[in-house]
DOGUZA-168643 format. One record per residue (C-alpha): residue number from 1; residue in three letters; x, y, z. Coordinates in steps of 0.5 Angstrom, whole numbers. Example, Ala and Ser with C-alpha at 12.3 -4.5 7.8 and 13.67 -1.06 7.14 Angstrom:
BEGIN
  resi  resn      u      v      w
     1   Ala     25     -9     16
     2   Ser     27     -2     14
! end
This chain:
BEGIN
  resi  resn      u      v      w
     1   Unk      0      0      0
     2   Unk      2      7     -1
     3   Unk      0     12      5
     4   Unk      0     19      4
     5   Unk     -1     26     10
     6   Unk     -1     33     10
     7   Unk     -2     36     17
     8   Unk     -2     43     19
     9   Unk     -4     46     11
    10   Unk     -5     54     10
    11   Unk     -9     51      4
    12   Unk    -17     52      4
    13   Unk    -20     45      5
    14   Unk    -22     44     -2
    15   Unk    -15     46     -4
    16   Unk    -12     41      0
    17   Unk    -16     36     -2
    18   Unk    -13     37     -9
    19   Unk     -7     37     -6
    20   Unk     -8     31     -3
    21   Unk    -10     27     -9
    22   Unk     -5     31    -13
    23   Unk      0     27     -8
    24   Unk     -2     21     -7
    25   Unk     -4     19    -14
    26   Unk      4     18    -15
    27   Unk      4     13    -10
    28   Unk     -1      9    -14
    29   Unk      3      4    -16
    30   Unk      4      2     -9
    31   Unk     -4      0     -9
    32   Unk     -8      0    -15
    33   Unk    -14     -4    -12
    34   Unk    -17      2     -8
    35   Unk    -16     10     -6
    36   Unk    -18     13      0
    37   Unk    -18     20      2
    38   Unk    -19     24      9
    39   Unk    -19     32      9
    40   Unk    -20     34     17
    41   Unk    -23     41     16
    42   Unk    -21     47     21
    43   Unk    -26     49     27
    44   Unk    -25     52     33
    45   Unk    -21     47     36
    46   Unk    -17     46     30
    47   Unk    -13     52     27
    48   Unk    -11     48     21
    49   Unk    -14     43     17
    50   Unk    -11     36     15
    51   Unk    -12     31     10
    52   Unk     -9     24     10
    53   Unk     -9     19      3
    54   Unk     -9     11      2
    55   Unk     -7      7     -4
    56   Unk    -10      0     -2
    57   Unk     -6     -6     -5
    58   Unk    -12    -11     -2
    59   Unk     -8    -17      1
    60   Unk    -13    -17      7
    61   Unk    -19    -17      7
    62   Unk    -21    -15      0
    63   Unk    -28    -13      1
    64   Unk    -28     -9      6
    65   Unk    -21     -8      9
    66   Unk    -21      0      5
    67   Unk    -17      6      8
    68   Unk    -17     11     12
    69   Unk    -19      7     18
    70   Unk    -24     10     22
    71   Unk    -26      9     30
    72   Unk    -33      7     31
    73   Unk    -34     14     34
    74   Unk    -31     18     28
    75   Unk    -25     21     33
    76   Unk    -19     17     31
    77   Unk    -17     15     23
    78   Unk    -11     11     22
    79   Unk     -7     10     15
    80   Unk     -3      3     15
    81   Unk      2      0     10
    82   Unk      4     -6     11
    83   Unk      1    -13     15
    84   Unk      0    -14     22
    85   Unk      2    -22     23
    86   Unk      0    -22     31
    87   Unk     -7    -18     31
    88   Unk    -11    -23     33
    89   Unk     -7    -24     40
    90   Unk     -8    -17     40
    91   Unk    -15    -17     40
    92   Unk    -16    -22     45
    93   Unk    -11    -19     50
    94   Unk    -14    -12     49
    95   Unk    -17    -10     57
    96   Unk    -24     -7     54
    97   Unk    -27    -12     49
    98   Unk    -26     -9     41
    99   Unk    -31    -12     36
   100   Unk    -28    -11     28
   101   Unk    -31     -7     24
   102   Unk    -27    -11     18
   103   Unk    -23    -17     17
   104   Unk    -16    -11     16
   105   Unk    -11    -13     20
   106   Unk     -9     -6     22
   107   Unk    -16     -4     25
   108   Unk    -12     -7     31
   109   Unk     -8     -1     32
   110   Unk    -15      3     33
   111   Unk    -17     -1     39
   112   Unk    -10     -1     42
   113   Unk     -9      7     41
   114   Unk    -16      8     46
   115   Unk    -12      4     51
   116   Unk     -5      6     50
   117   Unk     -6     13     47
   118   Unk      1     16     43
   119   Unk      6     12     46
   120   Unk     12      7     44
   121   Unk      8      2     48
   122   Unk      4      1     42
   123   Unk      9     -1     36
   124   Unk     12     -5     42
   125   Unk      7    -10     41
   126   Unk      6    -10     34
   127   Unk      9    -16     30
   128   Unk     10    -15     22
   129   Unk     12    -10     17
   130   Unk      9     -3     18
   131   Unk      8      4     17
   132   Unk      2      8     19
   133   Unk     -1     15     21
   134   Unk     -6     17     27
   135   Unk    -10     23     27
   136   Unk    -13     25     34
   137   Unk    -18     28     32
   138   Unk    -21     30     40
   139   Unk    -14     33     42
   140   Unk    -12     35     34
   141   Unk     -6     31     34
   142   Unk     -2     26     30
   143   Unk      2     20     31
   144   Unk      7     17     25
   145   Unk     10     10     26
   146   Unk     15      6     23
   147   Unk     17     -1     24
   148   Unk     23     -3     27
   149   Unk     28     -5     21
   150   Unk     24      0     16
   151   Unk     21     -6     12
   152   Unk     17     -1      9
   153   Unk     19      6      7
   154   Unk     17     12      9
   155   Unk     19     20      8
   156   Unk     18     26     13
   157   Unk     18     33      9
   158   Unk     16     40     12
   159   Unk     12     45      7
   160   Unk     15     53      7
   161   Unk      7     54     10
   162   Unk     10     49     16
   163   Unk      5     44     14
   164   Unk      8     37     16
   165   Unk      8     32     10
   166   Unk      9     25     11
   167   Unk     10     20      5
   168   Unk     11     12      3
   169   Unk     15     15     -2
   170   Unk     20     21     -5
   171   Unk     15     22    -11
   172   Unk     10     26     -7
   173   Unk     15     30     -4
   174   Unk     19     32    -10
   175   Unk     16     40    -11
   176   Unk     11     39     -5
   177   Unk     17     40      1
   178   Unk     23     44      0
   179   Unk     26     40      6
   180   Unk     25     32      8
   181   Unk     29     26     10
   182   Unk     28     18     11
   183   Unk     23     18     17
   184   Unk     28     14     22
   185   Unk     26      6     22
   186   Unk     24      4     30
   187   Unk     21     11     32
   188   Unk     15     15     33
   189   Unk     14     22     32
   190   Unk      8     26     36
   191   Unk      5     33     34
   192   Unk      5     35     41
   193   Unk      7     32     49
   194   Unk     13     32     52
   195   Unk     17     29     46
   196   Unk     12     34     41
   197   Unk     16     35     34
   198   Unk     22     29     36
   199   Unk     24     22     34
   200   Unk     23     18     39
   201   Unk     26     11     39
   202   Unk     21      5     41
   203   Unk     26     -1     38
   204   Unk     31     -2     43
   205   Unk     33     -9     43
   206   Unk     37    -13     48
   207   Unk     42    -13     43
   208   Unk     43     -7     41
   209   Unk     39     -2     45
   210   Unk     41      5     40
   211   Unk     42      0     34
   212   Unk     49      2     34
   213   Unk     56     -1     34
   214   Unk     60     -1     39
   215   Unk     56     -4     45
   216   Unk     58    -11     48
   217   Unk     58    -17     43
   218   Unk     52    -22     46
   219   Unk     54    -28     49
   220   Unk     48    -32     48
   221   Unk     50    -40     47
   222   Unk     49    -43     40
   223   Unk     43    -48     40
   224   Unk     41    -51     33
   225   Unk     33    -53     36
   226   Unk     32    -46     38
   227   Unk     34    -42     32
   228   Unk     30    -47     27
   229   Unk     24    -47     31
   230   Unk     25    -39     32
   231   Unk     26    -39     24
   232   Unk     20    -43     23
   233   Unk     15    -39     26
   234   Unk     17    -33     24
   235   Unk     16    -36     16
   236   Unk      9    -38     17
   237   Unk      7    -32     21
   238   Unk      8    -29     14
   239   Unk      4    -34     10
   240   Unk     -3    -29     12
   241   Unk     -6    -27      6
   242   Unk    -13    -28      3
   243   Unk    -11    -27     -4
   244   Unk     -6    -32     -8
   245   Unk      1    -31     -6
   246   Unk      8    -34     -7
   247   Unk     16    -34     -6
   248   Unk     22    -31     -8
   249   Unk     27    -37    -10
   250   Unk     34    -35    -12
   251   Unk     37    -42    -11
   252   Unk     41    -39     -6
   253   Unk     41    -42      2
   254   Unk     36    -36      5
   255   Unk     30    -36     -1
   256   Unk     32    -44      0
   257   Unk     30    -44      6
   258   Unk     24    -39      7
   259   Unk     21    -44      1
   260   Unk     22    -51      4
   261   Unk     19    -48     10
   262   Unk     13    -46      6
   263   Unk     12    -52      2
   264   Unk     13    -56      9
   265   Unk      8    -52     12
   266   Unk      3    -52      6
   267   Unk      4    -60      6
   268   Unk      2    -62     13
   269   Unk     -4    -57     12
   270   Unk     -8    -62      7
   271   Unk     -6    -66      1
   272   Unk    -11    -62     -3
   273   Unk     -9    -55     -2
   274   Unk     -5    -51     -7
   275   Unk      1    -52     -8
   276   Unk      6    -47     -7
   277   Unk      9    -43    -13
   278   Unk     17    -40    -14
   279   Unk     20    -35    -18
   280   Unk     26    -34    -21
   281   Unk     30    -30    -25
   282   Unk     36    -29    -29
   283   Unk     40    -29    -35
   284   Unk     40    -35    -39
   285   Unk     44    -41    -36
   286   Unk     46    -36    -29
   287   Unk     48    -39    -23
   288   Unk     41    -37    -20
   289   Unk     37    -41    -25
   290   Unk     40    -47    -24
   291   Unk     41    -47    -17
   292   Unk     33    -45    -17
   293   Unk     31    -51    -21
   294   Unk     35    -55    -17
   295   Unk     31    -53    -10
   296   Unk     24    -53    -14
   297   Unk     24    -60    -16
   298   Unk     26    -62     -9
   299   Unk     21    -59     -6
   300   Unk     16    -60    -11
   301   Unk     13    -53    -12
   302   Unk     10    -50    -18
   303   Unk     17    -47    -21
   304   Unk     17    -40    -25
   305   Unk     23    -38    -28
   306   Unk     24    -32    -32
   307   Unk     31    -31    -36
   308   Unk     32    -23    -39
   309   Unk     37    -21    -44
   310   Unk     42    -16    -42
   311   Unk     39    -11    -47
   312   Unk     32    -12    -44
   313   Unk     35    -11    -36
   314   Unk     39     -4    -39
   315   Unk     33     -2    -42
   316   Unk     30     -2    -35
   317   Unk     35      2    -31
   318   Unk     33      9    -32
   319   Unk     26      7    -29
   320   Unk     28      3    -24
   321   Unk     32      9    -22
   322   Unk     26     13    -21
   323   Unk     21      7    -18
   324   Unk     27      6    -13
   325   Unk     29     13    -12
   326   Unk     36     12    -10
   327   Unk     43     13    -14
   328   Unk     47      7    -10
   329   Unk     50      3    -14
   330   Unk     49     -5    -12
   331   Unk     42     -3    -10
   332   Unk     41     -1    -18
   333   Unk     45     -8    -20
   334   Unk     40    -12    -16
   335   Unk     34     -9    -17
   336   Unk     33     -9    -24
   337   Unk     32    -17    -25
   338   Unk     28    -16    -19
   339   Unk     24    -10    -22
   340   Unk     23    -14    -29
   341   Unk     21    -21    -24
   342   Unk     16    -17    -21
   343   Unk     12    -15    -26
   344   Unk     12    -22    -28
   345   Unk      9    -24    -22
   346   Unk      3    -19    -22
   347   Unk      0    -22    -29
   348   Unk      1    -29    -26
   349   Unk     -4    -26    -21
   350   Unk      0    -26    -15
   351   Unk      0    -20    -10
   352   Unk      4    -22     -4
   353   Unk     11    -27     -4
   354   Unk     16    -29      2
   355   Unk     23    -27      1
   356   Unk     30    -28      4
   357   Unk     32    -21      5
   358   Unk     37    -19     11
   359   Unk     40    -26     13
   360   Unk     47    -24     11
   361   Unk     46    -17     15
   362   Unk     44    -22     21
   363   Unk     49    -28     20
   364   Unk     55    -24     16
   365   Unk     52    -28     10
   366   Unk     57    -23      5
   367   Unk     64    -26      4
   368   Unk     68    -20      6
   369   Unk     66    -23     13
   370   Unk     71    -28     11
   371   Unk     77    -23     13
   372   Unk     73    -20     20
   373   Unk     79    -20     25
   374   Unk     75    -21     32
   375   Unk     68    -22     35
   376   Unk     67    -15     36
   377   Unk     69    -12     28
   378   Unk     64    -18     26
   379   Unk     57    -16     32
   380   Unk     59     -8     31
   381   Unk     58     -9     23
   382   Unk     52    -15     24
   383   Unk     49     -9     28
   384   Unk     51     -3     22
   385   Unk     48     -7     16
   386   Unk     42     -8     20
   387   Unk     41      0     22
   388   Unk     43      2     15
   389   Unk     38     -4     12
   390   Unk     32      1     11
   391   Unk     37      5      5
   392   Unk     39     -2      2
   393   Unk     36     -8      1
   394   Unk     29     -6      5
   395   Unk     28     -1      0
   396   Unk     30     -5     -6
   397   Unk     26    -11     -4
   398   Unk     20     -6     -2
   399   Unk     20     -2     -8
   400   Unk     22     -7    -14
   401   Unk     17    -11    -12
   402   Unk     11     -5    -10
   403   Unk     13     -1    -17
   404   Unk      8     -7    -20
   405   Unk      3     -8    -14
   406   Unk      7    -13    -11
   407   Unk      8    -14     -3
   408   Unk     15    -18      0
   409   Unk     15    -21      6
   410   Unk     22    -22     10
   411   Unk     22    -27     15
   412   Unk     29    -26     17
   413   Unk     28    -19     20
   414   Unk     22    -22     24
   415   Unk     23    -17     31
   416   Unk     22    -25     35
   417   Unk     28    -29     30
   418   Unk     33    -23     31
   419   Unk     32    -23     39
   420   Unk     34    -30     38
   421   Unk     39    -29     32
   422   Unk     42    -23     34
   423   Unk     43    -25     41
   424   Unk     48    -31     39
   425   Unk     55    -31     41
   426   Unk     58    -28     35
   427   Unk     64    -33     35
   428   Unk     58    -38     34
   429   Unk     57    -34     27
   430   Unk     64    -33     24
   431   Unk     67    -36     19
   432   Unk     73    -41     20
   433   Unk     77    -43     15
   434   Unk     85    -44     11
   435   Unk     91    -46     12
   436   Unk     91    -51     19
   437   Unk     84    -52     19
   438   Unk     81    -58     19
   439   Unk     75    -60     14
   440   Unk     71    -62     20
   441   Unk     73    -55     24
   442   Unk     72    -52     17
   443   Unk     65    -46     18
   444   Unk     63    -43     12
   445   Unk     59    -36     11
   446   Unk     52    -37     15
   447   Unk     55    -43     18
   448   Unk     50    -42     25
   449   Unk     43    -42     20
   450   Unk     45    -47     15
   451   Unk     47    -53     21
   452   Unk     40    -51     24
   453   Unk     37    -54     18
   454   Unk     42    -60     17
   455   Unk     36    -65     19
   456   Unk     39    -71     15
   457   Unk     33    -75     18
   458   Unk     29    -70     15
   459   Unk     32    -65      9
   460   Unk     29    -59      9
   461   Unk     35    -58      2
   462   Unk     39    -62     -1
   463   Unk     46    -61      1
   464   Unk     49    -58     -5
   465   Unk     44    -52     -4
   466   Unk     44    -52      4
   467   Unk     52    -51      3
   468   Unk     53    -47     -3
   469   Unk     57    -41     -3
   470   Unk     53    -34     -3
   471   Unk     51    -31     -9
   472   Unk     50    -23     -9
   473   Unk     43    -22    -12
   474   Unk     47    -18    -18
   475   Unk     52    -24    -19
   476   Unk     48    -29    -18
   477   Unk     42    -27    -25
   478   Unk     49    -28    -29
   479   Unk     55    -24    -28
   480   Unk     55    -22    -35
   481   Unk     50    -17    -32
   482   Unk     55    -12    -28
   483   Unk     61    -12    -34
   484   Unk     55    -10    -38
   485   Unk     52     -4    -34
   486   Unk     60     -2    -33
   487   Unk     61     -1    -40
   488   Unk     55      3    -42
   489   Unk     56      7    -37
   490   Unk     63      8    -40
   491   Unk     60      9    -47
   492   Unk     55     15    -44
   493   Unk     59     18    -39
   494   Unk     66     21    -43
   495   Unk     73     22    -39
   496   Unk     72     30    -39
   497   Unk     64     29    -35
   498   Unk     68     24    -30
   499   Unk     74     29    -28
   500   Unk     69     35    -26
   501   Unk     64     29    -22
   502   Unk     66     33    -16
   503   Unk     64     40    -19
   504   Unk     57     37    -21
   505   Unk     56     33    -15
   506   Unk     60     36     -9
   507   Unk     55     31     -4
   508   Unk     57     23     -4
   509   Unk     61     24    -11
   510   Unk     60     19    -16
   511   Unk     67     15    -16
   512   Unk     65     10    -22
   513   Unk     63     12    -29
   514   Unk     57      7    -27
   515   Unk     55     11    -21
   516   Unk     56     18    -25
   517   Unk     51     15    -30
   518   Unk     45     13    -24
   519   Unk     47     20    -21
   520   Unk     45     24    -26
   521   Unk     38     20    -29
   522   Unk     37     21    -21
   523   Unk     38     28    -21
   524   Unk     33     29    -27
   525   Unk     27     25    -23
   526   Unk     29     28    -16
   527   Unk     33     35    -16
   528   Unk     36     38    -10
   529   Unk     40     37     -4
   530   Unk     34     34      0
   531   Unk     33     28     -4
   532   Unk     41     27     -6
   533   Unk     42     26      2
   534   Unk     36     21      2
   535   Unk     42     16     -1
   536   Unk     48     14      3
   537   Unk     55     13      0
   538   Unk     63     11      3
   539   Unk     67      6      0
   540   Unk     65     -1      0
   541   Unk     67     -8     -2
   542   Unk     62    -13     -4
   543   Unk     56     -9      0
   544   Unk     61     -8      7
   545   Unk     61     -2     11
   546   Unk     67      3     11
   547   Unk     69      0     16
   548   Unk     70     -7     14
   549   Unk     75     -3      9
   550   Unk     80     -3     14
   551   Unk     79    -11     14
   552   Unk     84    -13      9
   553   Unk     89    -10      5
   554   Unk     87    -12     -1
   555   Unk     81     -8      0
   556   Unk     83     -2     -1
   557   Unk     84     -3     -9
   558   Unk     77     -8     -9
   559   Unk     72     -3     -8
   560   Unk     66     -6    -12
   561   Unk     60     -8    -10
   562   Unk     60    -15    -13
   563   Unk     62    -21     -8
   564   Unk     67    -23    -13
   565   Unk     71    -17    -12
   566   Unk     72    -19     -4
   567   Unk     77    -25     -7
   568   Unk     74    -31     -3
   569   Unk     69    -33     -8
   570   Unk     70    -39    -13
   571   Unk     69    -33    -19
   572   Unk     73    -28    -15
   573   Unk     77    -23    -19
   574   Unk     83    -25    -21
   575   Unk     90    -22    -17
   576   Unk     90    -16    -21
   577   Unk     82    -13    -21
   578   Unk     83     -7    -18
   579   Unk     76     -3    -18
   580   Unk     75      2    -21
   581   Unk     74      6    -15
   582   Unk     80      4    -12
   583   Unk     83      8     -5
   584   Unk     87     13     -9
   585   Unk     90     11    -16
   586   Unk     88     10    -22
   587   Unk     84      3    -24
   588   Unk     87     -3    -28
   589   Unk     85     -9    -31
   590   Unk     79    -13    -28
   591   Unk     78    -21    -30
   592   Unk     75    -27    -27
   593   Unk     78    -32    -26
   594   Unk     78    -38    -31
! end
């Protein structure tokens, strides 16, 4: 869904409604099923009018769950994006019994607000992915909330007249606000009270209360059964749907585990229950297509394998940047095939998919984690990666799929599962390989989650998948894809243009021609300083933060987002590889190992 609001507007009521519809309609790809608009006029107790809009993707209760939702007495209005998986349990736990007016999971916010008010305790009770806007007429108060990881996108902006804008995507704010930014994950914003107009953190997990690195690493001992059961519960939670759904299946560990749990659960419900649909995409004969087919055959899913050509992908890049609202190189590389696949999935009549995002951040699955020097650095990097996920993989997954009205769900980022997985001693997540390490003692990336699902008597997956090496999505769809994107940029961006990159883009200056090209396209759609500052920057090796660049001397020469740059992949770039944006120097050649 898409949510949008304007609070404390100086516009007359009729003009505010027009403005509301104009801005909200730019989010309609997120919610093509219905549009709802509420304008709250000014009166004696309300000096300025407000407007709340909702573009609906109907997944739960398609018949009657339209939004914005309004309380029985008409005093509280809610527009929500996402899913609240524990809504039935929450209804049962209410002090005052409540009879739902709809089958929408998000309606539970209304009675929770009646009991808890605009407090951080409200989002702490929710299990799911969500961003929502709530307006309380009786106090002329509004409250904005975003989920713990920023799985659902949300921005906040301020108009010249002092109005506050809230939107699921940036495109509704361009031209309307001079100042806007990401709404921080795990926070609430309330217009009145002790913390009026401030972002207040509600998500304070035991493993990193402020979601910052530098804390004491957790010490919980590894227990394969506990970890497995926690993840199974997270996946099954996300199977809640009143419309057709499926799973994304790259053939890598993360998506394959998700698919395996879904297939098992469906199979145990009933032999006559519809089979699971799985979806994958890649260039012809790419690693992901081959691996996904193996998994699909093993799980007996109804599998849909899509191929795209390099030209089809390259042709879509401009539209991908417009939809994703980023110029981050890694995100664009990986989002393009996902964007193409989403269109095919929607054409099949599927409106929801379950995906494997988040596992690499939780378990240190990126190949550069091989070089983590100690437990503290490993732990700090996982916390840092999770805190930035809303600007990378959560953004990619949500916006690439929502561009065609498909909702992705991500069980690896379940709050309760994170509480188990992130409290593990990082020593049990670290990679153990190299000279002097016996085969028995070897541990590859994500060993702890692999081992949890290594059940030979009742296997979840074939061994060659369960223990398959990590592929980043932009690599797994076919290595030629990334190489072609670099070649296109080399043709389009002249040496002279690139030499003056710092003059044209003084903030987050592109360090490669590919990055320059994406930045220029982004600027066409999202001009101005506020827009460019919604995208993070910094050097990276195979998706690392800048901290990890110090883990290995060779990383300074290999600052490329591809997993092959880390030097430990079976198809790694060879020793002569030097990245386009290596630290301090000119690029050399780039060859993959034969």
